[in-house]
N, C-alpha and C positions, 0 to 999 in steps of 0.2 A: 461252952455248952455244959449244962449241969449233967452230972453222971446219972441222974435219976432216969434218964431215957433208957438206961440199961437195966433198971430194977423191974423185976417181974410184977405185973399187974398195975404198973404206974402208967398214967397217960398225961401228956403235957397239957397244961391249962389252955383251954380254947382250941385244942388240936382237932377235936371232933365234937359233934353234937352228942351229948351224953346218951341219947336214945339209940345211937348207932351201935351196930354189933362190933365186937372186939373186946379182948380182955387185957391187952397190954403185954402180951408175952413175946411178940415178934423179935424185938431187939435183944431181949434177954436170952432167947434161944440162940439167935445168931452169935451173940458174944460167947456163949458157952461152947458152941461148936468150934468157932474160930480159935479161941484160946486153947482148947483141947488139942488143936493141930499146930500149936506154937505160933499162932498169929496174933494180930492186934486189930481192934475195931475202934475207930474214933468217930465222934459226931460233932458237928458244928452248925450253928445257926447260919443260914444264908441271908445276906443283906436284903435280898428281894423277897424274903419269906421262905418258910419251909426249913427242911433239915437236910444236911449233907452227911451221909454216912460212908466212911471209907473202910474197906476190909483189906488187910495186908496179910498175906500168907507167905511163909518161908518157901523158897525155891527148893525143890527136891531134885536129886540127880538120879537118873535111871539106873 
């Protein structure tokens, strides 16, 4: 999966009709928050179409 899905204001080709609302900020914001908390975000294309995004955060002890 190209890393461009995490770039602010980028939208995947054919992902949505251009007239639809949205600015392409969602995954860049998610990544910034997760990384700030020591986590990792990965994205992969699904064989049946669409995108699978996985968020992993470190376990904390109380």
